[in-house]
C-alpha positions in Angstrom: 9.1 15.3 43.3 5.6 16.7 43.6 6.5 19.4 41.1 7.7 16.8 38.6 4.6 14.8 39.0 2.4 17.8 38.4 4.4 18.7 35.3 4.0 15.1 34.0 0.3 15.2 34.6 0.0 18.6 32.9 1.9 17.3 29.8 -0.3 14.2 29.6 -3.5 16.2 29.9 -2.3 18.8 27.4 -1.2 16.2 24.9 -4.5 14.3 25.3 -6.4 17.6 24.6 -4.2 18.2 21.5 -4.9 14.7 20.2 -8.7 15.1 20.5 -8.5 18.6 19.0 -6.5 17.4 16.0 -7.7 13.9 15.1 -5.8 11.9 12.5 -7.5 10.8 9.3 -6.6 7.4 7.9 -7.1 7.4 4.1 -7.0 4.6 1.6 -8.4 3.6 -1.8 -11.3 1.2 -2.3 -9.5 -2.1 -2.2 -11.4 -5.0 -0.6 -10.7 -6.8 1.7 -7.9 -4.5 2.8 -9.9 -1.3 3.0 -13.2 -0.4 1.3 -16.5 1.4 1.8 -19.3 -0.9 3.0 -23.0 -0.5 1.9 -23.5 1.9 4.9 -20.8 4.1 3.5 -18.3 3.3 6.3 -14.7 2.4 6.0 -14.1 -1.4 6.6 -11.4 -4.0 6.0 -8.5 -5.8 7.5 -6.2 -2.7 7.6 -9.0 -0.5 8.9 -9.3 -3.0 11.8 -5.6 -2.9 12.4 -5.7 0.9 12.5 -8.5 0.7 15.0 -6.6 -1.8 17.2 -3.6 0.6 17.1 -5.8 3.4 18.4 -7.2 1.5 21.3 -5.9 2.6 24.7 -4.5 5.9 23.2 -5.6 9.4 23.5 -5.8 9.6 19.7 -9.0 10.0 17.8 -9.4 9.2 14.1 -11.6 9.3 11.1 -11.4 7.0 8.1 -11.9 8.0 4.5 -12.0 5.9 1.3 -10.9 7.9 -1.8 -9.3 7.5 -5.2 -5.5 7.1 -5.3 -4.9 10.5 -7.0 -6.8 12.3 -4.2 -4.9 10.3 -1.6 -1.6 11.8 -2.8 -3.1 15.3 -2.7 -3.6 14.7 1.0 0.2 14.5 1.5 0.1 18.2 2.5 -2.3 17.4 5.4 -0.2 17.0 8.5 -2.8 14.7 10.1 -3.5 12.3 7.2 -2.1 8.8 7.4 -2.2 6.4 4.4 -3.3 2.9 5.4 -1.2 1.0 3.0 1.5 2.8 0.9 4.1 0.8 -0.9 7.5 1.8 0.3 9.9 2.5 -2.6 13.3 4.2 -2.8 11.7 7.2 -4.6 9.1 7.6 -1.8 11.5 7.0 1.1 12.2 10.7 1.8 8.7 11.9 0.9 6.8 10.4 3.9 7.1 9.6 7.5 7.0 5.8 7.7 5.1 4.5 10.8 5.4 0.8 10.4 4.8 -2.2 8.0 1.2 -3.3 7.9 1.2 -5.8 5.0 2.8 -6.8 1.7 2.2 -6.7 -2.1 3.8 -9.3 -4.3 5.1 -8.2 -7.7 4.8 -10.5 -10.7 5.4 -10.7 -14.4 1.8 -11.3 -15.7 0.3 -12.1 -19.1 -2.9 -13.2 -20.7 -3.6 -17.0 -20.2 -3.6 -17.3 -24.0 0.1 -16.4 -24.2 1.4 -19.9 -24.9 5.2 -19.4 -24.9 6.9 -20.7 -21.8 8.6 -18.0 -19.8 10.3 -19.2 -16.6 12.9 -16.4 -16.1 12.7 -12.7 -16.7 15.5 -12.9 -19.3 13.2 -15.0 -21.5 10.8 -12.0 -21.6 13.4 -9.9 -23.3 12.2 -11.3 -26.6 8.8 -9.7 -26.0 7.2 -6.4 -25.1 7.1 -5.9 -21.4 5.2 -2.9 -19.9 4.8 -1.0 -16.6 4.0 2.4 -15.3 6.4 5.2 -16.0 8.2 6.4 -12.9 7.3 3.4 -10.8 10.0 1.3 -9.1 9.2 -1.5 -11.7 10.6 0.8 -14.5 14.0 1.1 -12.7 14.0 -2.6 -11.9 13.4 -3.6 -15.6 16.0 -1.1 -16.8 18.5 -2.6 -14.4 17.7 -6.0 -15.8 18.6 -4.8 -19.4 15.2 -3.8 -20.7 15.1 -0.6 -22.9 12.4 1.5 -24.5 14.1 1.2 -27.8 13.7 -2.6 -27.8 11.4 -4.3 -25.3 10.2 -1.9 -22.6 6.9 -0.1 -22.9 6.1 2.7 -20.4 2.6 4.1 -19.9 1.0 6.6 -17.5 -2.1 4.8 -16.2 -3.0 1.3 -15.2 -6.1 1.3 -17.4 -4.0 2.1 -20.4 -1.6 -0.7 -19.4 -4.2 -3.4 -19.2 -6.1 -2.4 -22.3 -2.9 -2.7 -24.3 -2.3 -6.2 -22.8 -5.9 -7.4 -23.6 -5.5 -6.0 -27.2 -2.2 -7.9 -27.6 -0.2 -4.7 -28.1 2.1 -5.8 -25.4 3.0 -9.3 -24.1 3.7 -8.9 -20.4 3.1 -6.5 -17.5 5.3 -6.1 -14.4 3.2 -4.9 -11.5 2.4 -5.6 -7.8 -0.7 -7.8 -7.8 -2.4 -6.5 -4.6 -4.8 -4.3 -6.7 -4.8 -6.4 -9.9 -8.3 -7.7 -9.8 -9.7 -4.3 -8.8 -7.9 -2.6 -11.6 -9.1 -5.0 -14.2 -12.7 -4.8 -13.1 -12.6 -1.0 -13.1 -11.3 -1.2 -16.7 -14.2 -3.4 -17.7 -11.9 -6.4 -18.2 -12.2 -10.1 -17.2 -9.6 -10.9 -14.5 -9.9 -14.6 -15.3 -8.0 -14.1 -18.5 -4.9 -13.0 -16.6 -2.2 -15.3 -15.2 0.9 -14.7 -13.0 4.1 -16.0 -14.7 7.1 -15.1 -12.5 7.3 -13.9 -8.9 9.7 -10.9 -8.8 10.9 -10.9 -5.2 13.5 -8.2 -5.8 10.9 -5.5 -6.2 9.7 -3.5 -3.2 6.8 -5.2 -1.5 6.2 -3.8 2.0 3.1 -1.8 2.6 3.2 0.8 5.4 1.2 3.3 7.4 2.7 6.5 5.8 2.1 10.1 6.9 3.1 13.6 6.0 6.5 14.5 7.3 4.7 17.2 9.3 2.8 14.7 11.4 3.3 15.4 15.1 6.3 13.3 16.2 4.5 12.2 19.4 1.6 11.0 17.4 3.9 9.2 15.0 5.6 7.4 17.9 2.4 6.4 19.6 1.2 4.8 16.3 4.5 3.0 15.6 4.7 1.7 19.2 1.1 0.5 19.2 1.5 -1.2 15.9 4.5 -3.1 17.2 2.6 -3.9 20.4 -0.4 -5.6 18.6 2.0 -7.6 16.5 3.8 -8.9 19.6 0.4 -9.6 21.4 -1.0 -11.6 18.4 -3.9 -9.2 17.8 -2.5 -8.2 14.4 -2.3 -11.9 13.4 -5.9 -12.5 14.7 -7.2 -9.6 12.5 -5.6 -11.1 9.4 -7.0 -14.5 10.2 -10.4 -13.0 10.6 -10.1 -11.6 7.0 -8.6 -14.9 5.8 -5.4 -13.1 4.7 -1.9 -14.7 4.8 0.3 -13.5 7.6 3.6 -11.8 6.5 6.7 -13.9 7.2 8.5 -10.8 8.3 6.5 -8.3 10.5 
């Protein structure tokens, strides 16, 4: 019995030392109020607070970095990097270690407010040019609904290109998740007030997760997953979202 207790203590001490020697890095793009860099240059936001709540009471240490999306994906090879909010899609499912759902991103068919024709179902949009990002889940979704590049589907490589085409009336609608919509438009130098959401597309993937490299230490992954579930059950997760005046997901 004594030997077993000594071994247990040794394992705990050893793992604690490993955690402190190899801190995880939570990474995210600049997207207020979810995660952003404050005037002091520090990471702040609702999902930053959730990550900090997850870390409380564990042996894990962490840093937080705000960076462009392209650089985030370059961090995929870093075994200790964890994305604060990655949209889980079928294409990404096998590429990452998914540690738990942290929020959601609704997808919509959007257009300029000046588009006067009534569109109350996606099928009505087949008479127009509908665009999205090539390779995203929205492309597969639209193709499954009968949209084709030869007729009514426009695929581009970058969001900035997508929005500029819409504002110049070269396309009629965009299918996208709207979590980053206002940020994308502002960065492109466009007025967000000219945009309106037409149809909510609840069939598209919407869950945002803590996502890590598949090389993340399994024990670290388990601690984060267990702690995330714990703060949801205790109500701390909901309190953080209330603090930031964000809707609480119906399914946690």
